[in-house]
C-alpha positions as CSV (number, residue, x, y, z in Angstrom):
1,M,-16.5,19.5,7.1
2,S,-16.6,20.0,10.8
3,E,-15.3,16.7,12.0
4,T,-11.5,16.4,12.7
5,W,-10.1,13.9,10.3
6,L,-6.5,15.2,9.9
7,P,-4.8,15.3,13.3
8,T,-1.3,15.6,11.8
9,L,0.7,15.8,8.6
10,R,3.3,13.6,10.2
11,T,3.7,10.2,8.6
12,A,6.1,7.3,9.2
13,T,7.3,6.9,5.6
14,P,7.3,8.7,2.3
15,Q,4.7,6.1,1.0
16,D,2.4,7.0,3.8
17,G,3.0,10.7,3.0
18,F,2.0,10.1,-0.6
19,D,-1.1,8.3,0.5
20,L,-2.0,11.2,2.8
21,A,-1.3,13.7,-0.1
22,T,-3.7,11.7,-2.3
23,K,-6.3,11.7,0.5
24,L,-5.9,15.5,0.9
25,A,-6.6,15.9,-2.8
26,R,-9.7,13.7,-2.6
27,I,-11.1,15.5,0.4
28,G,-10.5,18.8,-1.3
29,V,-12.7,17.7,-4.1
30,K,-15.4,16.6,-1.7
31,V,-15.3,19.9,0.1
32,T,-15.5,21.8,-3.2
33,Q,-18.3,19.6,-4.6
34,P,-20.2,18.1,-1.6
35,S,-22.7,16.2,-3.8
36,A,-21.5,12.7,-4.4
37,E,-24.1,12.3,-7.1
38,L,-22.8,15.3,-9.0
39,R,-19.2,14.1,-8.5
40,D,-20.1,10.8,-10.0
41,K,-21.7,12.5,-13.0
42,L,-18.7,14.7,-13.5
43,R,-16.2,11.9,-13.3
44,S,-17.0,10.7,-16.8
45,S,-16.0,14.1,-18.2
46,Y,-12.5,14.1,-16.7
47,E,-11.6,10.4,-16.4
48,Q,-10.4,10.4,-20.1
49,D,-9.2,14.0,-20.3
50,T,-5.4,13.9,-20.0
51,A,-5.2,17.6,-19.1
52,Q,-7.5,17.1,-16.2
53,L,-5.8,14.0,-15.1
54,I,-2.4,15.8,-15.2
55,A,-3.9,18.6,-13.2
56,S,-5.1,16.1,-10.5
57,S,-1.6,14.7,-10.3
58,Q,-0.2,18.3,-9.9
59,V,-2.6,18.8,-6.9
60,I,-1.4,15.6,-5.3
61,A,2.2,16.6,-5.9
62,T,1.6,20.0,-4.2
63,H,0.1,18.2,-1.2
64,F,3.0,15.8,-1.1
65,Q,5.5,18.7,-1.0
66,T,3.6,20.0,2.0
67,V,3.5,16.6,3.8
68,A,7.2,16.0,3.0
69,A,8.2,19.4,4.5
70,A,6.1,18.7,7.6
71,N,8.0,15.5,8.0
72,N,11.4,17.1,7.5
73,Y,11.7,15.0,4.3
74,W,11.8,11.9,6.5
75,R,15.3,12.7,7.7
76,E,16.4,10.9,10.8
């Protein structure tokens, strides 16, 4: 990915921060597996696997921690 799509980790609200964390996780998958066709094929193997779904949630949570820290935990 050579285009700039993430100019900042700063967000206005925690909800926006969570949305950004989710996007970070999704972009990470796209960078790791650039083939949309293969990602679509693989989806059926993890969409009903609770361990893989929990792992996905953990990745989002890690990104959210990073975004929250970058936003000073939205303290005024």
